[in-house]
N, C-alpha and C positions, 0 to 999 in steps of 0.2 A: 783540180787544185782548187784552181779556184772558187771552185762550186763547196770544195769544204772548206776553205777560209771562209765563206759568207756564211758557210752554215754553223760554224765554230762563235764567227762574231755576232750573228744571232742571238744563239746558246748563253753567251756571255753576258749580252743584255737583256736576256730575258731572267735569268739567274741573279745577276747584281740587284743588289736591294735599295732601289733608289731613294725611298721614302728615310733611310738611315741617314743621308746627308742631309738632310731638315731637322733631322733629331742632334747631330751633334753636340749640339749646346747641353744637351739632357744627359748625356751618357759620360761616364767619367773618363778622365783627359786620356788616361791608358789606351782605352777601349778605344780611343777615336784615333792615337798612334798608330797601334795596331791595324785598324782597317786600312788607316791610307797609305800605310807604308807598304804592307800587302798588295793592293790594289796598286802603287804607283811602279811596286818591281812584276810584277807580273806584264804591266802595260810594257814598260821601258826594255827589259828583255826578252819579251813571249816566251817566258818559262815561268809555268805553274807552278813545279816545282820551289824554284828557287824562292817564289811569292810564298810558298804554304810554310819553306823553312823558315823566310823569315818571321813569316806571321805569328810561329810558335816558338819561335827559339825570346820574340820582343816580350810574352805572353810572361815567358817562363822568367823573366826579364822584371815584369814587372811584378809579378807573383814574389817572387823571393825578395823583394822591396817592400811588398804590403806585409808580406805574414813575418819580419823580419824587427817591423817594430812590436809585434806582439812577447815582449817581452818585459819581465820586469822582477827587481832583485831588491827587496824587502831586509831591512836590517834592526836587529833587536840587539841589546845589549841581555845576558843572560846571567851575567854577576859580572864583578868588578874587571876579570881580568878575559873572562870569557864573550865572542860573539856570534853571533846565529845572521845565518843570510838563508833567506828562505827566496830561491829562484822558480819564477811561475810563467809560463811560456814557453815559443820555439824558440831553441838555440841552435844554431847552425851559421855556416859562414856568414851568412852576410847581419848577423846580430852578434857576432864574437867581439869583434870591439867595444859594443856597448855593453857583451857581458863582462868584460874583460873591465872596464873601466866604474863598471859599478862597487869592486872592492876595493879597501883602505887598505894598501898596500903597508903604509906610514907607520902604521900605530905599533912598538916595539914594546907596549908595557903589557900584549896577549898574551896568553897561554896557549890559550884553547880557542880553537876558531873550526863551529860548526856553520857546516854545506847543507843546507836540504833539499837537496833534487827532485824529490817526490812529485813537485804538481810541474817539472820542468821538461820539453820534448826534445831527446836531441836527435838529430836529424844526421844520419852519416852519410 
């Protein structure tokens, strides 16, 4: 059993990219957090599955945060009592609050509101 542990330690030391520690300043903060948390969980729990799961989960959260910022709503007046909203970008749970905040619900003089979703992508 001790020989197996020694082999696994040598494999993990040889597999880990030690040069990535020197390059932490050049990578995005999300990449660094995912890498460090994954390594810390694997070392602390001695369970590779938990480390991989935490890395995938953190990567998904960082991706949702990043892609949630790629949404814009352009407003243009068609006529006096008509307003047009052009929605552009990704709309899903991370951008839904910003999506709703783009609409002006206080203008009671409007008779028609056009919402153009041609350039929007809804993630369901």
